[in-house]
C-alpha positions as CSV (number, residue, x, y, z in Angstrom):
1,M,197.4,-28.9,158.1
2,Q,194.1,-27.9,156.6
3,D,194.1,-26.9,152.9
4,D,193.5,-23.3,152.0
5,G,189.9,-22.9,150.9
6,A,188.6,-25.8,153.1
7,A,185.9,-25.1,155.6
8,Q,187.1,-23.9,159.0
9,A,186.0,-25.8,162.1
10,A,183.2,-23.9,163.9
11,E,183.7,-22.7,167.4
12,P,181.2,-24.1,169.8
13,G,177.9,-22.3,169.4
14,Q,178.7,-21.0,165.9
15,E,177.4,-22.3,162.5
16,A,179.9,-23.6,160.1
17,F,180.0,-21.9,156.6
18,P,181.9,-23.2,153.6
19,A,184.9,-21.4,152.4
20,P,184.2,-19.0,149.5
21,G,184.8,-20.4,146.0
22,P,186.5,-18.6,143.1
23,V,185.1,-15.1,142.3
24,R,183.1,-14.9,139.0
25,G,182.5,-11.2,138.3
26,P,181.5,-9.4,135.1
27,G,185.0,-9.3,133.7
28,K,184.5,-11.9,131.0
29,G,181.4,-10.3,129.6
30,R,183.0,-6.9,129.7
31,S,185.9,-8.2,127.7
32,R,183.6,-9.5,125.0
33,A,181.8,-6.2,124.8
34,L,185.0,-4.2,124.6
35,A,186.2,-6.6,121.8
36,A,183.0,-6.1,119.9
37,L,183.3,-2.3,120.2
38,G,186.8,-2.5,119.0
39,V,185.8,-4.4,115.9
40,L,182.9,-2.0,115.3
41,G,185.3,1.0,115.6
42,E,187.7,-0.5,113.1
43,L,184.8,-1.1,110.7
44,L,183.6,2.5,111.0
45,I,187.2,3.8,110.5
46,T,187.5,1.6,107.3
47,L,184.1,2.8,106.1
48,G,185.1,6.4,106.7
49,L,188.3,5.9,104.7
50,V,186.4,4.3,101.8
51,L,183.9,7.1,101.8
52,G,186.8,9.7,101.9
53,L,188.5,8.0,99.0
54,F,185.2,7.9,97.0
55,V,184.7,11.7,97.6
56,A,188.3,12.4,96.6
57,Y,187.7,10.4,93.4
58,S,184.4,12.0,92.6
59,L,185.4,15.6,93.3
60,W,189.1,15.7,92.5
61,W,190.3,12.9,90.4
62,T,187.4,13.0,87.9
63,N,188.1,16.7,87.5
64,V,191.8,16.0,86.7
65,Q,190.8,13.3,84.1
66,A,188.1,15.5,82.6
67,D,190.3,18.6,82.4
68,R,193.0,16.6,80.6
69,S,190.6,15.1,78.1
70,A,188.9,18.5,77.4
71,A,192.3,20.3,77.0
72,A,193.5,17.7,74.5
73,A,190.2,17.9,72.5
74,G,190.3,21.7,72.6
75,D,193.9,21.8,71.3
76,K,192.9,19.4,68.5
77,L,189.9,21.6,67.6
78,R,192.0,24.8,67.5
79,S,194.6,23.0,65.4
80,S,192.0,22.0,62.9
81,W,190.8,25.6,62.7
82,A,194.4,26.8,62.1
83,A,194.9,24.2,59.3
84,G,193.0,26.3,56.7
85,P,189.6,27.7,55.7
86,T,188.2,24.3,54.7
87,A,189.3,22.4,57.8
88,G,187.2,21.8,60.9
89,P,183.4,22.4,61.3
90,A,182.3,25.7,59.9
91,D,179.3,27.8,60.9
92,G,176.3,26.8,58.9
93,P,172.6,25.8,59.2
94,T,171.9,23.1,61.7
95,G,170.3,20.9,59.1
96,A,172.9,21.5,56.3
97,P,175.1,18.7,55.0
98,G,178.1,18.2,57.2
99,A,176.3,19.9,60.2
100,A,177.7,19.0,63.6
101,A,176.6,15.6,65.0
102,I,176.5,14.2,68.5
103,G,180.1,14.0,69.8
104,D,181.4,16.7,67.6
105,D,183.3,19.7,69.1
106,V,182.0,23.0,67.7
107,G,183.5,25.8,69.7
108,F,184.2,27.3,73.1
109,L,182.1,29.0,75.7
110,H,183.5,32.1,77.5
111,V,181.8,33.4,80.7
112,P,183.9,36.2,82.4
113,A,181.6,36.1,85.4
114,M,182.8,32.6,86.2
115,G,186.5,33.6,85.9
116,R,188.5,36.1,83.8
117,D,189.9,33.3,81.6
118,F,187.0,30.9,81.9
119,Q,186.3,28.8,78.8
120,V,184.8,25.4,78.2
121,L,184.8,23.3,75.1
122,I,181.4,22.9,73.5
123,R,180.4,19.4,72.3
124,M,177.2,18.1,70.8
125,G,175.1,16.0,73.1
126,T,174.3,15.9,76.8
127,S,174.7,12.2,77.7
128,T,176.7,11.2,80.7
129,E,179.5,10.1,78.4
130,V,179.7,13.5,76.8
131,L,179.4,15.7,80.0
132,D,181.9,13.5,81.9
133,E,184.6,14.6,79.5
134,G,184.7,18.1,81.1
135,V,182.7,19.9,78.3
136,A,179.5,21.9,77.9
137,G,177.1,19.7,76.0
138,V,174.5,20.9,73.5
139,Y,171.0,19.6,74.1
140,E,169.6,17.2,71.5
141,Q,166.5,16.3,73.5
142,P,163.8,16.9,74.6
143,Y,164.3,19.9,72.2
144,K,166.9,19.9,69.5
145,S,169.0,23.0,70.3
146,A,169.5,25.7,67.7
147,M,173.1,26.7,67.0
148,P,174.4,30.2,67.4
149,W,174.5,30.8,63.7
150,D,170.9,29.8,63.2
151,Q,168.6,32.7,62.5
152,T,166.2,31.8,65.4
153,G,166.2,29.4,68.3
154,N,167.7,28.6,71.7
155,F,171.3,27.4,72.0
156,A,171.0,25.3,75.1
157,L,174.0,23.9,77.0
158,A,174.5,21.7,80.1
159,A,177.6,21.0,82.2
160,H,178.5,19.3,85.5
161,R,178.5,21.5,88.6
162,D,180.7,19.1,90.6
163,G,183.1,16.4,89.4
164,H,184.1,15.6,85.9
165,G,185.5,19.1,85.3
166,A,182.8,20.9,87.2
167,K,182.7,23.5,84.4
168,F,179.5,25.1,85.6
169,H,180.4,25.0,89.3
170,D,180.1,28.8,89.5
171,L,177.1,29.3,87.3
172,D,175.3,31.0,90.2
173,A,177.8,33.8,89.9
174,V,176.4,34.8,86.5
175,H,173.8,37.6,86.7
176,K,171.6,39.8,84.6
177,G,173.7,42.0,82.3
178,D,176.7,39.7,82.3
179,A,178.3,38.7,78.9
180,V,178.4,35.2,77.5
181,V,180.5,34.6,74.4
182,V,180.5,31.7,72.1
183,E,183.7,31.2,70.0
184,T,183.4,29.2,66.8
185,K,185.8,28.7,63.8
186,D,184.4,31.8,62.0
187,K,182.7,34.1,64.5
188,W,182.3,35.5,68.0
189,Y,178.7,35.3,69.2
190,V,178.1,37.8,72.0
191,Y,175.1,37.4,74.3
192,K,173.9,39.4,77.2
193,V,172.3,37.6,80.2
194,D,168.6,38.7,80.6
195,N,167.4,36.5,83.4
196,T,168.3,33.6,85.7
197,L,166.4,30.9,87.5
198,P,168.1,29.8,90.7
199,E,166.1,26.6,91.1
200,T,163.5,24.4,89.3
201,S,162.5,20.8,89.0
202,K,164.9,18.5,87.1
203,Y,161.9,17.5,85.1
204,D,161.3,21.1,83.9
205,T,162.2,20.7,80.3
206,G,160.6,24.0,79.3
207,I,163.8,25.9,80.4
208,V,165.5,24.7,77.3
209,A,162.6,25.1,74.9
210,P,163.1,27.2,71.7
211,V,161.4,30.0,73.6
212,P,162.5,29.1,77.2
213,A,159.7,28.9,79.8
214,G,160.3,31.3,82.6
215,S,162.9,33.4,80.8
216,G,160.6,36.3,80.2
217,Y,161.0,36.1,76.4
218,G,157.7,36.7,74.6
219,G,158.5,35.1,71.2
220,P,161.2,33.5,69.0
221,G,164.7,35.0,69.1
222,R,168.4,34.0,69.2
223,Y,168.9,32.8,72.7
224,I,171.4,30.9,74.8
225,T,170.6,28.8,77.9
226,L,173.1,27.5,80.4
227,T,171.9,24.8,82.8
228,T,173.4,22.8,85.7
229,C,172.4,21.0,88.9
230,T,171.7,22.7,92.2
231,P,172.2,22.8,95.2
232,V,175.9,22.3,94.9
233,Y,177.0,18.6,95.4
234,T,173.5,17.4,94.6
235,S,171.5,16.8,91.5
236,R,168.1,17.4,93.1
237,Y,167.2,20.5,91.1
238,R,168.3,22.5,88.1
239,M,169.3,26.1,87.6
240,A,169.3,28.1,84.4
241,V,170.8,31.3,82.9
242,W,169.2,32.8,79.8
243,G,170.8,35.3,77.4
244,S,170.0,36.9,74.0
245,L,172.3,37.6,71.1
246,V,173.4,41.2,70.9
247,R,175.9,41.0,68.0
248,V,178.2,38.7,65.9
249,D,181.8,39.7,65.4
250,A,183.8,38.4,62.5
251,M,186.9,36.4,63.3
252,D,190.2,38.0,62.2
253,A,193.4,36.2,61.5
254,K,194.7,36.7,65.0
255,R,191.4,35.5,66.6
256,T,191.2,38.8,68.5
257,P,188.5,38.4,71.2
258,P,185.7,40.9,71.6
259,P,185.9,43.6,74.2
260,E,183.8,41.6,76.7
261,L,186.8,39.1,76.9
262,R,189.7,41.6,77.1
């Protein structure tokens, strides 16, 4: 008997052809391509998970950490105020002995337009280490900020818009005519917003000058400037809010807030 696959004998007048060999189609190459696509898909999924975790860390967990840190520091500052008339930093000239230094906590910023109970701890300095603690930092450069109790100058503050507390996330909700209040150990400093700047270069240092560029102010006064990054989730540009002091309220024993905060 002839083996399967052997050539069949040709009939008279017919040409003999060899039996067909094993079929070698594209299956092997296709399997390799599918395997490569599978590996690529797994890598993309892993990359997506890593990016998702990074975003969660940047926009959620850093907020949790910063809020905890700022709350503890704020409680400590208020406790020092309650300890007695000589405890804690008091309002006084910026250059006076014992004046606030970088890293010192000096008060609280209240902005009702960013939330009825919105407040943020104010700390000297605007380095990453300071702002990452969920506070509003006082500019020391390129211009040394005046303090609210100084007779003239610009009290300039910065805070993160996203992550690390995101204290100025809603700064774009503050408009002309809104109140901004600074609470210190001894006084309530009440400002009224006069102008805003939705976007400017991050190199535009004039917005925190003693007489802020673009604010509309024609000369020295007692000003406040709030700055943060824009657009949201980026640090490409800066935005600013400018206000001027309208009055100073004495602090009573109950620390009763001014009408703008009631």
